C-alpha positions in Angstrom: -5.0 -2.2 20.3 -5.1 0.8 17.9 -8.8 0.1 17.1 -9.8 0.2 20.7 -8.0 3.5 21.2 -9.8 5.0 18.2 -13.1 3.7 19.6 -12.4 5.2 23.0 -11.5 8.5 21.5 -14.7 8.5 19.4 -16.7 7.7 22.5 -15.1 10.5 24.6 -15.6 13.0 21.7 -19.3 12.0 21.4 -19.9 12.4 25.1 -18.3 15.8 25.1 -20.3 16.9 22.1 -23.5 15.8 23.8 -22.6 17.7 26.9 -22.0 20.9 25.0 -25.2 20.6 22.9 -27.9 22.9 24.2 -31.3 21.4 25.1 -33.2 24.3 23.8 -32.2 27.5 22.1 -34.2 30.7 22.4 -32.6 32.6 19.6 -33.7 35.5 17.4 -32.7 35.6 13.7 -32.9 39.2 12.5 -33.5 40.0 8.8 -29.8 40.7 8.2 -29.0 37.0 8.9 -30.7 35.9 5.8 -28.8 38.3 3.6 -25.5 37.3 5.3 -26.2 33.6 4.6 -27.0 34.5 1.0 -23.7 36.4 0.8 -21.8 33.4 2.1 -23.4 31.1 -0.4 -22.7 33.5 -3.3 -19.1 34.0 -2.1 -18.6 30.2 -1.9 -19.9 29.8 -5.5 -17.8 32.6 -6.9 -14.7 31.4 -5.0 -15.2 27.9 -6.3 -15.7 29.2 -9.9 -12.5 31.3 -9.6 -10.6 28.3 -8.3 -11.8 26.3 -11.3 -10.9 29.1 -13.6 -7.4 29.4 -12.2 -6.6 25.7 -12.2 -8.7 24.7 -15.3 -5.6 23.8 -17.3 -4.4 21.4 -14.6 -7.9 19.9 -14.1 -8.2 19.4 -17.9 -4.7 17.9 -18.2 -5.5 15.5 -15.3 -8.8 14.4 -16.8 -7.5 13.9 -20.3 -4.3 12.2 -19.1 -6.2 9.6 -17.1 -8.6 9.0 -20.0 -5.8 8.7 -22.5 -4.0 6.2 -20.3 -7.1 4.1 -20.2 -7.3 4.2 -24.0 -3.6 3.4 -24.3 -4.1 0.4 -22.1 -7.0 -0.8 -24.2 -5.0 -0.4 -27.4 -2.0 -2.2 -26.0 -4.2 -5.1 -24.8 -5.7 -5.7 -28.3 
């Protein structure tokens, strides 16, 4: 029953998406659009790097904790 409801919701969403999709777009992209997109990409990269810098200790602890658990399991099995 739940699967059919999910399928019906997906179908309705797909139909609504197709109805709102334009057939043709007559748009103009001015030169400022390219610099704006470039700024968004740079901001995303800098934000990601800042997030890694802030949470680096947690990331490192998570990675080394999981690898040390695997090594402990191998040593205990031998």
